[in-house]
C-alpha positions in Angstrom: -18.2 -4.8 6.0 -21.4 -6.3 4.6 -23.8 -6.5 7.5 -26.6 -4.3 6.1 -28.2 -7.4 4.7 -31.6 -9.1 5.2 -31.9 -10.7 8.6 -32.9 -14.0 6.9 -29.7 -14.1 5.0 -27.7 -13.6 8.1 -29.7 -16.3 9.9 -28.9 -18.9 7.3 -25.3 -17.8 6.9 -24.1 -17.3 10.5 -27.2 -18.1 12.5 -26.6 -21.8 11.9 -23.4 -21.5 14.0 -24.3 -18.6 16.4 -27.5 -20.2 17.7 -25.6 -23.1 19.4 -22.8 -20.7 20.4 -25.3 -18.6 22.3 -26.4 -21.5 24.4 -22.7 -22.4 25.1 -22.0 -18.9 26.2 -24.9 -18.6 28.6 -24.2 -22.0 30.0 -20.6 -20.9 30.7 -21.7 -17.7 32.3 -24.5 -19.0 34.5 -26.8 -16.0 34.1 -29.1 -15.5 37.1 -32.9 -15.3 36.6 -33.0 -11.8 38.2 -30.2 -10.4 36.0 -30.7 -7.5 33.7 -28.5 -8.2 30.6 -27.4 -6.1 27.6 -26.6 -7.8 24.2 -24.1 -5.6 22.3 -24.1 -6.1 18.6 -27.3 -8.2 18.7 -27.7 -8.7 15.0 -31.2 -10.0 14.2 -31.4 -11.3 17.8 -29.9 -14.8 18.2 -28.4 -14.3 21.6 -31.1 -11.8 22.6 -33.7 -14.5 22.0 -31.9 -16.9 24.3 -31.7 -14.2 27.0 -35.4 -13.5 26.7 -36.1 -17.2 27.1 -34.1 -17.3 30.3 -34.9 -13.9 31.8 -38.0 -12.5 30.1 -38.2 -9.4 27.8 -38.2 -6.8 30.5 -34.8 -8.0 31.8 -33.1 -7.8 28.4 -31.8 -4.9 26.2 -29.9 -5.0 23.0 -28.1 -2.7 20.5 -26.9 -3.0 16.9 -25.7 -0.5 14.3 -27.5 -2.2 11.4 -30.9 -0.9 10.4 -32.3 -4.2 9.0 -31.0 -6.2 12.0 -32.6 -3.8 14.5 -35.8 -3.9 12.7 -35.8 -7.7 12.5 -34.9 -8.0 16.2 -37.7 -5.7 17.3 -40.2 -7.6 15.2 -39.1 -10.9 16.5 -38.7 -9.9 20.2 -41.5 -7.5 21.2 -41.1 -6.0 24.6 -37.3 -5.9 24.5 -35.5 -2.6 24.6 -33.6 -2.7 21.3 -31.8 0.4 20.1 -29.8 1.2 17.0 -26.3 2.1 18.2 -22.7 1.2 17.8 -20.9 -0.5 20.6 -18.6 2.5 21.0 -21.6 4.8 22.0 -23.9 2.7 24.2 -27.1 4.7 24.9 -27.4 3.6 28.6 -26.4 5.1 31.9 -23.5 3.9 34.0 -24.1 0.7 36.0 -27.4 -0.1 34.2 -26.8 -3.9 33.8 -25.8 -7.0 35.7 -24.0 -8.2 32.6 -23.0 -7.0 29.1 -22.4 -9.6 26.4 -21.0 -9.3 22.9 -21.3 -12.4 20.7 -19.1 -12.5 17.5 -19.0 -8.7 17.5 -15.6 -7.5 18.7 -13.7 -8.1 15.4 -16.2 -5.9 13.6 -16.3 -3.0 16.1 -14.8 0.2 14.6 -12.9 0.6 17.9 -12.8 -2.6 19.9 -11.1 -1.0 22.9 -13.8 1.7 23.1 -16.5 -0.9 22.7 -15.2 -3.0 25.6 -14.8 0.1 27.7 -18.4 1.0 27.1 -19.6 -2.4 28.1 -17.6 -2.1 31.3 -19.2 1.4 31.9 -22.8 0.2 31.6 -22.2 -2.9 33.8 -22.5 -2.5 37.6 -19.5 -3.1 39.8 -18.9 -6.8 40.1 -21.1 -7.6 37.1 -20.0 -9.8 34.2 -18.7 -8.6 30.8 -18.2 -11.3 28.2 -17.4 -11.5 24.5 -16.8 -14.3 22.0 -15.1 -14.4 18.6 -14.4 -17.3 16.3 -10.9 -18.7 16.1 -10.3 -17.4 12.6 -6.5 -17.0 12.8 -4.5 -18.3 9.9 -4.5 -21.7 11.5 -7.9 -21.3 12.9 -10.6 -23.7 13.9 -13.7 -21.5 13.5 -16.7 -22.7 11.5 -15.7 -20.5 8.5 -12.1 -21.8 8.5 -12.9 -24.5 5.9 -14.2 -21.7 3.6 -11.0 -19.6 4.0 -8.8 -22.6 3.4 -10.6 -23.1 0.1 -10.1 -19.4 -0.7 -6.4 -19.8 0.0 -6.2 -22.9 -2.2 -8.1 -21.2 -5.0 -6.5 -17.8 -4.8 -3.2 -17.8 -2.7 -2.6 -14.6 -0.9 -6.3 -13.5 -0.9 -7.7 -11.6 2.1 -9.1 -13.6 4.9 -10.4 -12.8 8.4 -7.2 -13.8 10.2 -6.0 -10.2 10.9 -9.2 -9.0 12.6 -8.7 -8.2 16.2 -10.2 -10.7 18.6 -9.8 -13.8 16.5 -6.4 -14.9 17.8 -5.8 -16.5 21.1 -5.4 -13.9 23.8 -6.8 -11.0 21.8 -10.0 -10.7 23.8 -8.2 -11.2 27.1 -5.8 -8.3 26.3 -8.7 -6.0 25.4 -10.5 -6.8 28.6 -7.5 -6.2 30.8 -6.7 -3.0 29.0 -10.2 -1.8 29.7 -9.7 -2.3 33.4 -11.9 -5.4 33.8 -11.0 -7.7 36.7 -10.7 -11.5 37.1 -10.3 -11.9 33.3 -10.3 -15.4 32.0 -10.3 -17.1 28.6 -12.6 -20.0 27.7 -12.9 -22.0 24.5 -16.4 -22.7 23.4 -17.2 -25.4 20.8 -20.1 -25.9 18.5 -20.9 -28.7 16.0 -23.2 -28.4 13.0 -23.9 -31.0 10.3 -24.9 -29.9 6.8 -26.7 -32.5 4.7 -25.1 -31.6 1.4 -22.2 -29.5 0.1 -24.6 -27.1 -1.6 -26.4 -26.5 1.7 -23.1 -25.5 3.2 -22.0 -23.4 0.2 -25.1 -21.4 -0.8 -25.2 -19.0 2.2 -21.7 -17.8 1.2 -23.2 -16.4 -2.0 -25.5 -14.0 -0.1 -23.0 -11.2 0.6 -22.8 -11.5 4.4 -19.7 -10.4 6.2 -16.1 -10.7 4.9 -16.8 -14.2 3.4 -19.8 -12.8 1.5 -17.8 -9.8 0.4 -15.1 -12.1 -1.0 -17.5 -14.2 -3.0 -19.4 -11.2 -4.3 -16.1 -9.7 -5.6 -15.3 -12.7 -7.8 -16.2 -13.0 -11.4 -18.1 -16.1 -12.6 -15.0 -18.1 -13.3 -13.5 -17.2 -9.9 -16.6 -18.1 -8.1 -16.8 -21.5 -9.8 -13.1 -22.1 -9.1 -13.7 -21.5 -5.4 -16.9 -23.6 -5.4 -15.1 -26.5 -6.9 -12.0 -26.2 -4.6 -14.2 -26.2 -1.6 -16.1 -29.2 -2.8 -12.8 -31.0 -3.3 -11.8 -30.2 0.3 -15.1 -31.0 2.0 -16.8 -33.6 -0.2 -20.4 -33.9 -1.3 -21.8 -34.2 2.3 -22.9 -34.7 4.9 -20.4 -32.1 6.2 -19.9 -31.8 9.9 -18.4 -28.4 11.0 -16.8 -28.3 14.4 -16.1 -24.6 15.3 -14.2 -23.1 18.2 -14.7 -19.6 19.6 -12.5 -17.7 22.0 -14.5 -16.3 25.0 -13.2 -13.7 27.4 -15.1 -13.1 30.7 -14.3 -10.4 33.2 -15.8 -8.4 36.1 -16.6 -4.7 36.0 
């Protein structure tokens, strides 16, 4: 999966949607000023930054397996304990945090069940564990769903993200309950982003980020132009307003 990319590319591809999602997540959770919180799969630091704004750098820790993302997050957020690590092997002691959060990460964990179990382990009894994932099921309403619909129209039967665990209704809840979390509930978080032009919307898909970037990178010139044109037929010249929904599961350790 293409996440060993420059942080700026990720920011302009997914950051345009994950920044407002981070605010929605923290508003739903009601993080307390005294909480110590872990951001699992922090990427270049979108959710981590919002946590630092609320809590201060000493109260925040973060992990990510991507070398360029960890480097960017450390540069952007001095004073935060940011470590290179997969979710399945969190380098912290039991009960180290009041909350552990994973924004848009579960579908890309090598072992989602192990990742959620680790989040539970490092969270104190009664503390919150939460995760989000875009609704990218086959009939999904995530912010990348218009792109995947264009892919389907241009190349019927092509791979999309709909089979990744966590992106269907109930997936995250099942993972949380299987990990032994209590009081598990599902929320739907919604973001809205307007792109001034079609090209502003399209260009970040050509930068090789994530499954969508993998798909575009694997096309020849004719295939890429066909997808570009099909997407433009579906979305128009702009402005383009993207309304995206994310599943959110919240439980207690």
